[in-house]
N, CA, C and O atoms as a MOPAC input file, in Angstrom:
PM7 MOZYME 1SCF
protein

 N    -11.15400 1    -6.47900 1   -21.42800 1
 C    -10.78800 1    -6.14900 1   -20.06900 1
 C     -9.40400 1    -5.50600 1   -20.07500 1
 O     -8.56400 1    -5.81000 1   -20.92200 1
 N     -9.18800 1    -4.62200 1   -19.12500 1
 C     -7.86000 1    -4.02800 1   -19.00700 1
 C     -7.38700 1    -4.14900 1   -17.56800 1
 O     -8.18400 1    -4.13600 1   -16.62900 1
 N     -6.07100 1    -4.26700 1   -17.41500 1
 C     -5.44300 1    -4.36100 1   -16.10400 1
 C     -4.46700 1    -3.19700 1   -15.99600 1
 O     -3.55400 1    -3.06800 1   -16.81100 1
 N     -4.66000 1    -2.35300 1   -14.99000 1
 C     -3.77200 1    -1.20600 1   -14.79900 1
 C     -2.46300 1    -1.64200 1   -14.16400 1
 O     -2.43100 1    -2.52600 1   -13.30800 1
 N     -1.38300 1    -1.00500 1   -14.60200 1
 C     -0.05900 1    -1.20500 1   -14.02000 1
 C      0.26300 1     0.05600 1   -13.23300 1
 O      0.33700 1     1.14900 1   -13.79600 1
 N      0.45600 1    -0.10600 1   -11.91100 1
 C      0.72700 1     1.04700 1   -11.06300 1
 C      2.20100 1     1.20100 1   -10.73400 1
 O      2.96600 1     0.23700 1   -10.76600 1
 N      2.58200 1     2.41100 1   -10.42100 1
 C      3.97500 1     2.69300 1   -10.06700 1
 C      4.30500 1     2.16600 1    -8.67200 1
 O      5.46000 1     1.84400 1    -8.39300 1
 N      3.30600 1     2.07300 1    -7.79500 1
 C      3.49800 1     1.60400 1    -6.42100 1
 C      2.52000 1     0.45700 1    -6.14600 1
 O      1.50200 1     0.33700 1    -6.82700 1
 N      2.82200 1    -0.38500 1    -5.15200 1
 C      1.93200 1    -1.51500 1    -4.83800 1
 C      0.73200 1    -1.10200 1    -3.97700 1
 O      0.52300 1    -1.63900 1    -2.88900 1
 N     -0.05100 1    -0.14400 1    -4.47800 1
 C     -1.25700 1     0.28900 1    -3.76800 1
 C     -2.21900 1     0.92400 1    -4.76500 1
 O     -1.85200 1     1.21700 1    -5.90200 1
 N     -3.43300 1     1.12800 1    -4.32900 1
 C     -4.42600 1     1.77300 1    -5.19400 1
 C     -4.15800 1     3.26400 1    -5.34700 1
 O     -4.72900 1     3.91200 1    -6.22400 1
 N     -3.29900 1     3.80700 1    -4.50500 1
 C     -2.98900 1     5.23700 1    -4.55800 1
 C     -1.83000 1     5.55300 1    -5.48900 1
 O     -1.52900 1     6.72200 1    -5.73000 1
 N     -1.17300 1     4.51600 1    -6.01800 1
 C     -0.03900 1     4.72900 1    -6.91000 1
 C     -0.47700 1     5.22100 1    -8.28300 1
 O     -1.57100 1     4.89900 1    -8.74800 1
 N      0.36600 1     5.98500 1    -8.91300 1
 C      0.10400 1     6.50800 1   -10.25500 1
 C      0.04700 1     5.35400 1   -11.25000 1
 O      0.86300 1     4.43500 1   -11.17500 1
 N     -0.89900 1     5.38800 1   -12.17500 1
 C     -0.99400 1     4.36700 1   -13.22000 1
 C      0.01600 1     4.70600 1   -14.30600 1
 O     -0.01000 1     5.79200 1   -14.88500 1
 N      0.91500 1     3.74600 1   -14.57300 1
 C      1.97500 1     3.99100 1   -15.55700 1
 C      1.74800 1     3.23300 1   -16.85300 1
 O      2.49100 1     3.41500 1   -17.81800 1
 N      0.72700 1     2.38300 1   -16.88300 1
 C      0.43400 1     1.62600 1   -18.09300 1
 C     -0.80200 1     0.77400 1   -17.91000 1
 O     -1.37300 1     0.69900 1   -16.82200 1
 N     -1.20300 1     0.13800 1   -18.98700 1
 C     -2.36900 1    -0.72900 1   -18.97800 1
 C     -2.08200 1    -1.95600 1   -19.82000 1
 O     -1.55400 1    -1.85600 1   -20.92800 1
 N     -2.43700 1    -3.11900 1   -19.28200 1
 C     -2.33600 1    -4.36400 1   -20.04800 1
 C     -3.73500 1    -4.70200 1   -20.53600 1
 O     -4.64700 1    -4.87500 1   -19.72700 1
 N     -3.91400 1    -4.79800 1   -21.82700 1
 C     -5.21700 1    -5.14400 1   -22.36300 1
 C     -5.27300 1    -6.64500 1   -22.57400 1
 O     -4.34200 1    -7.24100 1   -23.11600 1
 N     -6.36000 1    -7.24800 1   -22.14500 1
 C     -6.48300 1    -8.68600 1   -22.26900 1
 C     -7.27300 1    -9.05200 1   -23.51400 1
 O     -8.12700 1    -8.29900 1   -23.98200 1
 N     -6.97000 1   -10.20000 1   -24.02100 1
 C     -7.65400 1   -10.73100 1   -25.19100 1
 C     -8.31200 1   -12.03200 1   -24.76600 1
 O     -7.62600 1   -12.99300 1   -24.41500 1
 N     -9.61700 1   -12.06700 1   -24.79400 1
 C    -10.37500 1   -13.25100 1   -24.36600 1
 C    -10.06000 1   -13.66200 1   -22.92700 1
 O    -10.02700 1   -14.85300 1   -22.61700 1
 N     -9.83200 1   -12.69700 1   -22.06000 1
 C     -9.62500 1   -12.99300 1   -20.64800 1
 C     -8.18800 1   -13.23000 1   -20.23100 1
 O     -7.93800 1   -13.53600 1   -19.06500 1
 N     -7.23100 1   -13.10100 1   -21.14300 1
 C     -5.82600 1   -13.27200 1   -20.76400 1
 C     -4.95000 1   -12.31300 1   -21.55200 1
 O     -5.29500 1   -11.89800 1   -22.65800 1
 N     -3.80900 1   -11.96900 1   -20.96500 1
 C     -2.83100 1   -11.12000 1   -21.65100 1
 C     -1.98900 1   -12.03700 1   -22.50900 1
 O     -1.39700 1   -12.99200 1   -22.00600 1
 N     -1.92900 1   -11.75900 1   -23.79700 1
 C     -1.24900 1   -12.66700 1   -24.71700 1
 C      0.27300 1   -12.57200 1   -24.66300 1
 O      0.96200 1   -13.44500 1   -25.19200 1
 N      0.80500 1   -11.53400 1   -24.03700 1
 C      2.25400 1   -11.36800 1   -23.91000 1
 C      2.64700 1   -11.68600 1   -22.47200 1
 O      2.07200 1   -11.10800 1   -21.54900 1
 N      3.60700 1   -12.58500 1   -22.25000 1
 C      4.00300 1   -12.89600 1   -20.86900 1
 C      4.86500 1   -11.79600 1   -20.26100 1
 O      5.65500 1   -11.14900 1   -20.94800 1
 N      4.69700 1   -11.60300 1   -18.97200 1
 C      5.49600 1   -10.64000 1   -18.22000 1
 C      6.13300 1   -11.36900 1   -17.05500 1
 O      5.51100 1   -12.24900 1   -16.46000 1
 N      7.34900 1   -11.02200 1   -16.72400 1
 C      8.07600 1   -11.66800 1   -15.63700 1
 C      7.66200 1   -11.05500 1   -14.30200 1
 O      7.67000 1    -9.83600 1   -14.13300 1
 N      7.30300 1   -11.91900 1   -13.36100 1
 C      7.01000 1   -11.47800 1   -12.00400 1
 C      8.33200 1   -11.39500 1   -11.25300 1
 O      9.02700 1   -12.40000 1   -11.10300 1
 N      8.67500 1   -10.21900 1   -10.78900 1
 C      9.94400 1    -9.99200 1   -10.11400 1
 C      9.82100 1   -10.14700 1    -8.60400 1
 O     10.80500 1   -10.45800 1    -7.93200 1
 N      8.62000 1    -9.93400 1    -8.06200 1
 C      8.39300 1   -10.03500 1    -6.61200 1
 C      6.90600 1    -9.91600 1    -6.32900 1
 O      6.12000 1    -9.54300 1    -7.20000 1
 N      6.53300 1   -10.23800 1    -5.09800 1
 C      5.17100 1   -10.01800 1    -4.61500 1
 C      5.24900 1    -9.00400 1    -3.49300 1
 O      6.10000 1    -9.11400 1    -2.61000 1
 N      4.36700 1    -8.01700 1    -3.52100 1
 C      4.35600 1    -6.98500 1    -2.49400 1
 C      2.93000 1    -6.53300 1    -2.25400 1
 O      2.26700 1    -6.06400 1    -3.18000 1
 N      2.44800 1    -6.66400 1    -1.03400 1
 C      1.12200 1    -6.18000 1    -0.64000 1
 C      0.02100 1    -6.68000 1    -1.57300 1
 O     -0.87100 1    -5.91900 1    -1.94600 1
 N      0.08200 1    -7.95600 1    -1.94900 1
 C     -0.94400 1    -8.52600 1    -2.82400 1
 C     -0.82200 1    -8.13300 1    -4.27900 1
 O     -1.75900 1    -8.30300 1    -5.06000 1
 N      0.32300 1    -7.61400 1    -4.63900 1
 C      0.54600 1    -7.19700 1    -6.03000 1
 C      1.82300 1    -7.82600 1    -6.56600 1
 O      2.78700 1    -8.04500 1    -5.83200 1
 N      1.80500 1    -8.10800 1    -7.85700 1
 C      2.98300 1    -8.65800 1    -8.51900 1
 C      3.77400 1    -7.51700 1    -9.14600 1
 O      3.22400 1    -6.66500 1    -9.84400 1
 N      5.06100 1    -7.52100 1    -8.88500 1
 C      5.96000 1    -6.53800 1    -9.48000 1
 C      6.39800 1    -7.09800 1   -10.82300 1
 O      6.97400 1    -8.18300 1   -10.88900 1
 N      6.12700 1    -6.35900 1   -11.89700 1
 C      6.45700 1    -6.84300 1   -13.23500 1
 C      7.29900 1    -5.81700 1   -13.98800 1
 O      7.31600 1    -4.63100 1   -13.66000 1
 N      7.99200 1    -6.31200 1   -15.00000 1
 C      8.70600 1    -5.43500 1   -15.91500 1
 C      7.92600 1    -5.43800 1   -17.21300 1
 O      7.69500 1    -6.48500 1   -17.81800 1
 N      7.52900 1    -4.26300 1   -17.62400 1
 C      6.71700 1    -4.10000 1   -18.83500 1
 C      7.44100 1    -3.10800 1   -19.73100 1
 O      7.38900 1    -1.89900 1   -19.50500 1
 N      8.11800 1    -3.63100 1   -20.75400 1
 C      8.95100 1    -2.76800 1   -21.58700 1
 C     10.13100 1    -2.28100 1   -20.77200 1
 O     10.88400 1    -3.08600 1   -20.22600 1
 N     10.30000 1    -0.96400 1   -20.68400 1
 C     11.39900 1    -0.41600 1   -19.88000 1
 C     10.91000 1     0.10500 1   -18.53300 1
 O     11.66200 1     0.76800 1   -17.82000 1
 N      9.66200 1    -0.18400 1   -18.17600 1
 C      9.09100 1     0.26900 1   -16.91000 1
 C      8.89700 1    -0.89800 1   -15.94800 1
 O      8.69300 1    -2.03700 1   -16.36800 1
 N      8.96100 1    -0.60100 1   -14.66200 1
 C      8.66700 1    -1.58400 1   -13.63500 1
 C      7.44600 1    -1.08800 1   -12.87600 1
 O      7.40600 1     0.05700 1   -12.42500 1
 N      6.44500 1    -1.96000 1   -12.73700 1
 C      5.21800 1    -1.56400 1   -12.06200 1
 C      4.56600 1    -2.73800 1   -11.36600 1
 O      5.14300 1    -3.82300 1   -11.28500 1
 N      3.35800 1    -2.51900 1   -10.86200 1
 C      2.65000 1    -3.51300 1   -10.06600 1
 C      1.25500 1    -3.74300 1   -10.61500 1
 O      0.57800 1    -2.80900 1   -11.04400 1
 N      0.83100 1    -5.01400 1   -10.59400 1
 C     -0.53800 1    -5.37600 1   -10.96200 1
 C     -1.14800 1    -6.18900 1    -9.82400 1
 O     -0.43800 1    -6.89200 1    -9.10500 1
 N     -2.45400 1    -6.09000 1    -9.66500 1
 C     -3.13200 1    -6.84800 1    -8.61400 1
 C     -3.00300 1    -8.33900 1    -8.90200 1
 O     -3.31000 1    -8.79400 1   -10.00400 1
 N     -2.55500 1    -9.08600 1    -7.92200 1
 C     -2.26100 1   -10.51100 1    -8.13600 1
 C     -3.51200 1   -11.32500 1    -8.46400 1
 O     -3.41200 1   -12.33800 1    -9.15600 1
 N     -4.68200 1   -10.91200 1    -7.98700 1
 C     -5.89000 1   -11.68400 1    -8.29700 1
 C     -6.34900 1   -11.49600 1    -9.74300 1
 O     -7.25700 1   -12.19100 1   -10.20100 1
 N     -5.73000 1   -10.56700 1   -10.46000 1
 C     -6.07800 1   -10.34700 1   -11.86100 1
 C     -5.15600 1   -11.08200 1   -12.82200 1
 O     -5.39100 1   -11.08100 1   -14.03100 1
 N     -4.11200 1   -11.70800 1   -12.29900 1
 C     -3.16800 1   -12.41700 1   -13.15800 1
 C     -3.03200 1   -13.86300 1   -12.69500 1
 O     -3.41700 1   -14.21200 1   -11.57900 1
 N     -2.48600 1   -14.68500 1   -13.55900 1
 C     -2.36500 1   -16.10900 1   -13.28200 1
 C     -0.97300 1   -16.57600 1   -13.69200 1
 O     -0.46300 1   -16.20700 1   -14.75100 1
 N     -0.36700 1   -17.39900 1   -12.82900 1
 C      0.91100 1   -18.00700 1   -13.19400 1
 C      0.66800 1   -19.01800 1   -14.29800 1
 O     -0.26800 1   -19.81400 1   -14.22800 1
 N      1.50400 1   -18.98500 1   -15.30400 1
 C      1.40400 1   -19.96200 1   -16.38100 1
 C      2.57400 1   -20.93700 1   -16.28500 1
 O      2.38000 1   -22.15300 1   -16.27900 1
 N      3.77400 1   -20.40200 1   -16.21100 1
 C      4.96200 1   -21.24600 1   -16.06800 1
 C      5.93900 1   -20.58200 1   -15.10800 1
 O      5.91700 1   -19.36600 1   -14.91600 1
 N      6.77600 1   -21.38400 1   -14.52600 1
 C      7.83100 1   -20.85500 1   -13.67600 1
 C      9.14800 1   -21.45000 1   -14.16200 1
 O      9.33500 1   -22.66700 1   -14.14000 1
 N     10.04400 1   -20.59900 1   -14.59300 1
 C     11.37200 1   -21.05400 1   -15.02900 1
 C     12.32600 1   -20.95600 1   -13.86500 1
 O     12.33300 1   -19.95600 1   -13.14700 1
 N     13.12800 1   -21.97700 1   -13.67100 1
 C     14.06700 1   -21.98900 1   -12.56200 1
 C     15.50700 1   -21.80900 1   -13.02600 1
 O     16.43700 1   -22.04200 1   -12.25400 1
 N     15.69800 1   -21.40900 1   -14.24100 1
 C     17.06100 1   -21.21800 1   -14.74000 1
 C     17.38100 1   -19.76300 1   -14.92700 1
 O     18.48900 1   -19.42300 1   -15.34200 1

């Protein structure tokens, strides 16, 4: 399965990357920077983009 990373929090935004999943999950964690229009804003390498929130799952939340 693959999850597209968009430049904007909508289906009309340009796709700037793709997260490939292994056995139903992405093996590399990404930091959620914000939620916008049902999408999580993430930093992936040196790019910032959005993924659909229903395609990702919170694993841990660090408060430090």
